[in-house]
N, C-alpha and C positions, 0 to 999 in steps of 0.2 A: 504494500500500500504506500502511496505517496504521502508526503507530509500534509498536503492539502486535505486529503481524505481523513487522515487521523485527526487533524485539527478540527475539521467539521464534525467528526464524531464526538470529540471531547466537548466542543462547544454545545453540541446538541444535547448531550447528556447533562451538561451543566445547566442549560436552559430548562430541561425537563425537571431536574432537581429543584431549581428555583421556583418553578410553577407549583410543584407538589408541596414545597415548604410554605408557599404563600396560601395555598388552599387549606393546608393543615392549620395554619395560624388563624385564618378566617373562621374555620369551623370551631376551633377552640374558643375564640372570642365570642362567637354567637352562642355557643352552648353555655358559656359562663354567664352571659347576659340573660339568657333564657332561664337558667336555674335561679338566678337572683330575682328575676321578675316573678317566677313561680313562688319563691319563698316569701317575697313581699306580699303577694296576693293572698297567700294562706294566712300570714300573720296579721293582716289588717281586714278583719271581717266587717263589711260595711252594712249589710242588711240586718244582722242581729242588733246592732246598736240603735238603729231606727226603730226596730220592733220593740225593744225594751223601753225606749223613751215614750212610745205611744201607749204601752201598757201602764207606765207610771201615770200618764195623764188620765187614763180611764179610772184608776183607783183614786 
């Protein structure tokens, strides 16, 4: 193989590695944000607080 072909293969592999790493980073960041959003959603119940306040008004 000539040097041009080897250089093209090395650069191609490098580009594939960079794309895979970028996609992996994106998936990691999105999953972290999603899990934090789910945790915040579970820890802040909005409907029971309004329900208890209306119950107190009735009594």
